[in-house]
N, C-alpha and C positions, 0 to 999 in steps of 0.2 A: 504494500500500500504506500502511496506517496505522502502519508502523514502518520504521526504517532501521537497518541493521547496519553497524558500523564497528569497526576494530581499536582496541585500547586497551591498550598496554603489558602484554603477557602475559595480559591479560584480554580480555573481549569487552564492548563497549559497544553497547547497543541503545537507540535513541531511539523512544519511543512517543508516539502522539497520539490524542486522542479528544475528541468534543464534550461528553462527560460523564465522570465518574469510572468508571462502569460500562463505557463504551466504551474508556477507557484500559486497564482490566483485560482486556477482550477483545483489545485490540491486543497486550498482553503474552502472552496465551494463544497467539495466532497466531505471535508472534515466537519463542516457545519451540519450537513445532512446526517452524517453518522452520529455526531454528538447529540443532536436533537431527536435522533431515531425517526427521521422523516423517510417515508417510503417514496422513492423516486420512480417507481414503476407505473404510477397512474398516468393515464393519457393526458397530455397537455391540451388545454383549451384556451389558453391565454398567453400572449407574448408580453413580457415585461421589459421595457427599455430602461437601462441604467446608464447615466452619464455622470461621471465624477471627475473632479480635478483636485489635485493635492500638490503640495510643495516638494514632496519626495516619494520614493517608492514605498517606504514604510508607512507613510500616511495614506497612500493610495490603497495599500493592502488592508489596513485597518478600516478605512472608509468602505471598501468593497465588502468586507465581512459584516460590518454594521448595517449596510444597506440590505444584505441578504437577510439578516436577523429581523430588520424592520418589516420586510415583506412577509416573512414566515410568521412572526409573532404578532404583528399588528393587523395585517391584511388577511391572514389565514391561508396564505398560498403555500403550496409545496411544489418545489421545482423538480422538473423531470430532466432538463438538460440545459446546457449553455449553447445556444445556437450560434452566437457570435461574441467574440471577445477581442477587442482591439485596443492596443496601447499606443498612444501618440504623445511622446514627451511626458507631460504631467497630467494627461487626460486618459480616462478609461471610458470606453463605450462598449456596452454589452447588451445582448438580447437574450433573454432567458425564456424557456418554455415552462409554463406553470399550469397547475390545476388549482381550483379554489374550493375551499370548504373541507370540513372534516379533519383539518390538521390539528393535532393535539401534541405539541412537542413534549418530550419526556420531562423537561424542566425548562425554566426560563433562563436565558442568558441576557444579562443587562447590556453588555457591550464587549466588543473586542477592544482592548486597550493598547496603547503604545508603550506601556510599561515593559522595559527590557526588549522592545521590538527592534530587531536589527536584522537586515538581510545580508547574509554573507555567502561568498562563493568558495567552494572547495572542489577542486578537480572538475570544473565545468558544471557543477550542480549548485543551484541556489538553495540556501537553507534559511528558514525563519522560524522563530519560536514566538507564538502569539499567546498572550495571557487574556482569557475571557473572564470578565467580572460576572459572578453568578448572583 
């Protein structure tokens, strides 16, 4: 799996990896679905466009994860796929396939924080550890 979940003092720490920044973001997408125990096999009936801008990659990663959490926990969406994911400098544009209704996450995540968030590259693979506030 492109992510590892570990306990982190009353929070949740998720370690992501990817061969590119886009792949790192996709790993974050998969990790959020896994942590919240969201079933991604439902047929998508809605497309969700996400447009974000941040001053650095760490901020963009945290904003991406928080946007996913917003749609899942506030709008009741469950995502089936990432149809498009494009990074252009400090901007992220994505189109997600989603189904609405019936989503009951295993628990609530308040936010992906930037606490200790740093993207590092080792032997051509990007790594990031994200701490979620529960």
